[in-house]
C-alpha positions in Angstrom: -8.4 0.6 -39.2 -6.0 3.7 -38.6 -8.3 5.3 -41.1 -11.1 5.0 -39.1 -9.6 5.3 -35.7 -8.0 9.1 -36.4 -11.2 10.9 -36.2 -12.3 9.6 -33.4 -8.7 10.2 -31.2 -9.1 14.2 -33.1 -12.3 14.5 -32.1 -10.9 13.9 -28.5 -8.9 17.5 -29.2 -5.5 15.9 -26.5 -2.4 17.1 -26.3 -1.5 14.2 -28.5 0.8 13.1 -30.8 0.8 9.7 -32.5 4.0 8.0 -33.5 3.8 5.3 -36.3 5.8 2.4 -36.6 6.8 3.6 -39.3 8.4 6.9 -38.6 5.8 9.0 -39.4 3.8 11.3 -37.2 0.5 12.3 -37.1 -0.7 15.0 -34.4 -4.6 15.0 -32.8 -4.8 18.0 -30.8 -3.2 21.4 -30.6 0.7 21.5 -28.8 0.8 18.0 -27.9 3.1 17.3 -24.8 2.5 13.8 -25.0 3.8 10.6 -28.1 2.6 7.4 -28.1 4.2 5.6 -30.1 2.8 2.2 -31.2 5.2 0.0 -32.6 3.4 -3.2 -33.0 1.1 -2.7 -36.2 -0.9 -5.5 -34.9 -1.9 -3.7 -31.6 -4.6 -1.3 -34.1 -7.7 -2.9 -34.0 -7.3 -3.0 -30.5 -6.9 0.4 -30.4 -11.1 1.4 -31.5 -12.0 -0.3 -28.1 -8.9 0.9 -25.2 -8.8 0.1 -22.1 -6.2 0.7 -19.3 -4.9 -2.5 -19.0 -4.8 -2.8 -22.6 -3.4 0.5 -23.0 -0.5 0.0 -19.8 -0.1 -3.8 -20.3 1.0 -2.8 -24.0 3.4 0.0 -22.9 4.9 -2.7 -20.5 5.2 -5.3 -22.8 6.4 -2.6 -25.7 4.5 -3.1 -27.9 4.1 1.1 -27.5 6.3 3.3 -26.4 5.3 6.6 -23.5 7.3 10.1 -24.0 6.0 13.0 -21.9 5.3 13.9 -18.5 4.3 11.0 -16.7 1.0 13.1 -15.4 0.0 13.9 -18.7 0.5 10.5 -20.3 -2.0 9.0 -17.5 -4.6 11.3 -18.1 -4.5 11.4 -21.6 -4.8 7.6 -20.9 -8.1 7.6 -18.9 -9.5 10.7 -21.2 -9.1 7.5 -23.9 -10.1 5.0 -22.4 -13.9 6.3 -21.3 -14.2 7.7 -24.5 -13.7 5.1 -26.8 -13.5 1.5 -24.3 -16.2 -0.5 -22.8 -17.9 1.4 -20.2 -19.5 -1.9 -18.5 -17.4 -2.3 -15.2 -17.9 -6.1 -14.9 -18.3 -7.8 -10.6 -14.8 -9.0 -10.3 -13.9 -12.7 -9.2 -14.0 -14.0 -6.0 -9.9 -15.9 -5.9 -9.3 -18.7 -3.3 -6.1 -17.7 -0.8 -4.8 -19.9 0.9 -1.3 -20.3 1.8 0.8 -20.3 -0.5 -1.2 -18.4 -3.2 -0.1 -15.7 -1.0 3.0 -16.2 0.1 3.3 -16.7 -3.6 1.8 -13.6 -4.9 3.4 -11.4 -1.8 7.0 -12.3 -3.2 6.5 -11.6 -6.6 5.5 -7.9 -5.6 7.7 -7.7 -2.4 10.8 -9.8 -3.3 11.7 -8.1 -6.1 14.7 -5.2 -5.2 15.1 -4.2 -1.5 18.0 -1.2 -3.0 15.2 -0.6 -5.7 12.6 0.2 -3.0 15.0 2.5 -1.3 15.4 4.9 -4.3 12.2 6.4 -4.0 10.2 4.9 -0.1 11.3 7.5 2.7 14.2 6.7 5.1 11.9 4.2 7.0 11.1 2.4 4.3 7.4 2.5 4.8 5.5 1.6 1.7 2.1 2.4 3.0 -0.2 6.0 3.2 1.4 9.1 5.0 -0.1 11.0 7.3 -0.3 15.2 6.1 -1.0 17.2 8.5 -0.7 20.2 7.2 -0.6 19.5 3.6 2.7 21.0 4.0 5.4 17.9 4.9 7.8 16.2 2.7 7.5 12.7 2.4 9.8 11.3 5.4 7.5 13.8 7.8 4.5 12.8 7.1 5.5 9.1 7.2 7.0 10.1 10.3 3.4 11.6 11.7 1.7 8.6 9.9 3.0 6.5 12.3 2.7 8.3 15.2 -1.2 9.3 14.5 -1.4 5.2 14.5 0.0 5.0 17.7 -1.4 7.7 19.2 -4.7 6.2 17.7 -4.2 2.8 19.2 -2.2 4.2 22.8 0.9 2.7 23.3 2.3 2.7 26.2 5.5 1.2 27.6 5.0 -2.3 27.8 2.4 -3.2 25.0 2.7 -5.9 23.9 1.4 -5.0 20.0 1.3 -7.3 16.6 1.7 -5.9 13.5 0.8 -8.4 10.9 2.2 -7.7 7.7 5.2 -5.4 9.3 6.6 -4.7 5.9 10.6 -4.1 6.4 10.1 -3.0 10.5 9.3 0.9 9.9 5.8 0.7 12.3 7.9 -2.1 15.0 10.8 -0.2 15.0 9.1 3.2 15.5 6.4 1.4 18.1 9.2 0.0 20.6 11.0 3.5 19.9 9.1 6.2 20.6 6.6 4.4 23.2 7.8 1.8 24.6 6.3 -1.2 23.1 7.2 -4.5 23.0 6.6 -5.9 19.0 6.0 -8.9 16.9 6.1 -8.5 13.1 4.9 -10.6 10.5 5.4 -11.0 6.7 5.9 -13.3 4.2 8.8 -11.1 2.1 12.0 -13.1 2.8 13.6 -9.7 0.9 12.0 -7.6 3.6 12.1 -10.2 7.1 16.0 -9.8 6.0 16.6 -5.6 5.8 13.9 -5.5 8.8 15.4 -7.6 11.2 19.3 -6.2 9.8 17.1 -2.0 11.2 16.3 -3.9 14.3 19.6 -4.5 15.2 21.1 -1.2 14.2 18.9 0.4 16.4 19.4 -1.8 19.2 15.8 -3.2 19.5 16.6 -6.5 18.9 15.2 -6.8 22.7 11.8 -5.1 22.0 11.2 -5.9 18.3 10.7 -9.8 16.6 9.7 -10.0 13.6 9.9 -13.4 11.7 8.0 -14.7 8.7 4.7 -16.1 9.2 1.5 -16.6 7.2 -1.2 -14.8 9.8 -3.6 -18.1 10.0 -0.6 -19.7 11.9 -0.5 -17.0 14.6 -1.7 -18.2 18.1 -5.2 -17.4 18.5 -4.8 -16.8 23.0 -5.5 -13.0 22.8 -1.8 -12.3 24.4 -1.6 -8.8 22.5 -3.0 -5.5 24.2 -3.0 -4.0 20.4 -2.7 -5.3 16.6 -2.4 -3.4 13.5 -2.5 -4.1 9.6 -1.5 -1.7 7.7 -1.9 -2.1 4.4 -2.2 -6.5 4.5 -6.1 -7.4 4.0 -6.3 -5.9 0.4 -4.2 -9.3 -0.1 -6.9 -11.5 2.1 -9.7 -11.9 -0.4 -13.0 -11.4 -0.1 -13.4 -14.8 0.7 -11.1 -14.7 3.4 -12.1 -11.3 5.3 -14.2 -13.0 7.8 -11.7 -15.5 8.5 -9.4 -12.5 8.8 -10.8 -10.4 11.1 -12.3 -13.1 13.9 -7.5 -14.1 13.6 -7.5 -10.3 14.2 -9.7 -10.6 17.6 -8.7 -13.6 18.6 -5.1 -12.2 18.7 -6.2 -9.4 21.5 -7.1 -9.3 25.0 -10.2 -8.4 25.9 -10.7 -3.8 26.0 -7.9 -4.2 23.9 -7.4 -2.8 20.2 -7.4 -3.6 16.9 -6.2 -1.4 13.8 -6.6 -1.8 10.4 -4.8 0.4 8.1 -5.6 -0.6 4.0 -7.1 0.6 0.6 -11.1 0.2 0.1 -13.7 -0.2 -3.0 -15.8 2.6 -4.3 -18.4 0.2 -4.9 -20.4 -1.4 -2.1 -20.1 -5.0 -4.6 -16.7 -4.4 -5.5 -16.9 -3.4 -9.0 -14.6 -1.1 -10.6 -14.2 2.7 -11.7 -11.6 3.0 -13.2 -11.7 1.2 -17.1 -9.3 -1.5 -16.8 -6.5 -0.1 -14.2 -7.8 -2.9 -11.3 -6.9 -5.5 -14.2 -3.7 -3.3 -15.4 -2.7 -3.5 -11.2 -3.9 -7.3 -11.2 -1.8 -9.0 -13.7 1.3 -7.1 -13.0 1.9 -5.7 -9.7 -0.5 -7.3 -7.0 -1.4 -10.7 -8.4 -4.9 -12.1 -6.6 -5.0 -8.7 -5.3 -9.3 -7.9 -3.5 -10.5 -4.6 -2.5 -13.7 -4.6 -0.2 -15.9 -2.0 0.3 -15.7 -0.4 3.8 -19.1 -1.9 4.3 -17.3 -5.5 3.5 -14.8 -5.5 6.2 -16.4 -3.3 8.8 -18.9 -6.1 8.5 -16.8 -8.8 8.8 -15.4 -6.8 11.5 -18.1 -6.0 13.7 -19.5 -9.9 13.1 -15.6 -11.1 14.8 -16.7 -9.5 18.0 -15.3 -6.2 17.6 -16.9 -3.3 17.9 -16.0 -0.5 15.6 -15.0 2.8 17.4 -13.3 5.5 14.8 -13.0 5.3 11.0 -11.0 7.8 9.0 -10.6 8.5 5.4 -7.3 9.4 4.4 -7.6 9.0 0.3 -6.0 12.1 -0.6 -3.8 11.5 1.9 -2.3 8.3 -0.4 -2.3 10.4 -3.8 0.1 12.8 -2.4 2.1 10.2 -1.9 1.9 8.2 -4.5 2.6 11.2 -6.2 5.8 11.4 -3.8 6.9 8.1 -5.3 6.7 8.3 -8.1 8.4 11.5 -8.4 11.4 10.1 -6.6 11.3 7.2 -9.1 11.2 9.2 -12.1 14.2 10.8 -10.5 16.3 8.2 -10.4 15.7 6.3 -13.2 19.0 5.7 -14.3 20.0 3.7 -10.7 16.6 2.4 -10.4 17.1 0.6 -14.6 20.6 -1.2 -12.7 19.0 -2.7 -10.2 15.9 -4.3 -11.8 14.7 -5.7 -15.5 13.0 -3.0 -17.7 10.5 -5.0 -17.7 9.4 -4.6 -14.3 10.9 -1.0 -14.4 7.5 -0.3 -16.6 4.9 -1.5 -14.7 6.4 0.2 -11.7 6.0 3.8 -13.8 2.9 3.4 -15.0 1.3 2.0 -11.6 3.0 4.6 -9.3 1.8 7.2 -11.1 -1.3 6.0 -12.0 -2.5 5.5 -9.0 -1.3 8.6 -7.3 -4.0 9.7 -10.6 -6.7 6.9 -9.3 -6.9 8.4 -5.6 -6.9 11.8 -6.8 -10.4 11.4 -8.6 -11.8 9.2 -5.6 -11.3 5.8 -8.3 -11.2 3.9 -4.3 -10.1 4.8 -1.4 -8.5 4.0 1.7 -8.8 3.7 6.0 -8.1 3.5 9.2 -10.5 1.6 11.4 -10.0 1.0 14.7 -12.0 -1.7 16.8 -12.6 -2.2 20.2 -12.1 -6.4 22.1 -15.2 -5.3 24.7 -14.4 -6.2 28.2 -17.1 -8.6 29.7 -19.5 -5.7 30.8 -19.4 -4.5 27.0 -17.1 -1.6 28.8 -13.7 -0.6 27.1 -10.3 0.9 28.1 -10.5 4.1 25.7 -10.5 8.3 26.4 -13.6 9.2 26.1 -13.2 12.0 23.2 -10.3 11.7 20.5 -8.6 15.0 22.6 -5.2 13.1 23.4 -4.9 12.1 19.5 -4.5 15.9 18.6 -2.3 17.5 21.8 
């Protein structure tokens, strides 16, 4: 089988060296900068039609090792999967999302280790796309700009009651309280996030303005008690089947005249099929169990049907590519510390995931959109200014 596979790989002319389980090495292209070390000979037949899921999974499970610059490893893996893999993209399965399933999935991803996340996130531990106003910002500057951008879009002002759905470690909640005088109620399904988030609220003396709780969005009282609602990096976990419920819930939580901001990753294709030759399957299996990405049209339809009016949409795809590149580089620079915090298998997952997602966002496999919606007043009017000028002043 190897004799059949090698000529095909050599035709790709990639800077790749193949190292076999017996120590023998074969260069598949000029000046190889990446070495693919096959440790399990039983993998060879599967490499005839590889996918990013197969290659990533083999690395995570220790069936192969990868040596070289991570960016080049991801690029070469993509080249091989596109050239040799199955070109057909199947439609994603629609999964049932109940409270127990969602809580388990969130815990799997976010309760890994607060200390591990602190290694490569910014100071405020904002685990979502940064906002690069000029493109020259470092990670901390871009995340502060993102928090400010969200608050400006929501037109936050002192005394506003803000609901933060999926508040993470509370970075946005604290920023909105500290910089804009908002009264913030945040919810998460991660016990580890909640613990550290509460500690940071207390450390900043914001107990009187910020309250964080362990709660499912479906359990929030729908009495329109909030002036503004924000959901960042949350609706990817909701599931296609529950999107209408999710949007109706957000609509019911905000008062007439109030604003709702949904910030999240969106699919490139309207039907949600992947374009990444197995990367989506890898993420679902190893990183975000039960995650589902709707297209912008799908989430926009649900928002509109809920009674909210979409007033602004902004794509931040390349902003997220740059954010992920920062995260990946920061993790790579602190691998020895990371190895002491989480199991080797988990670290392999995260190395592939962060670098792979940076690559995918750069190549338009997936997108990210901020969608601002208003809940119209009874006469159909709203409270927004006539233009966006205030966002950039």
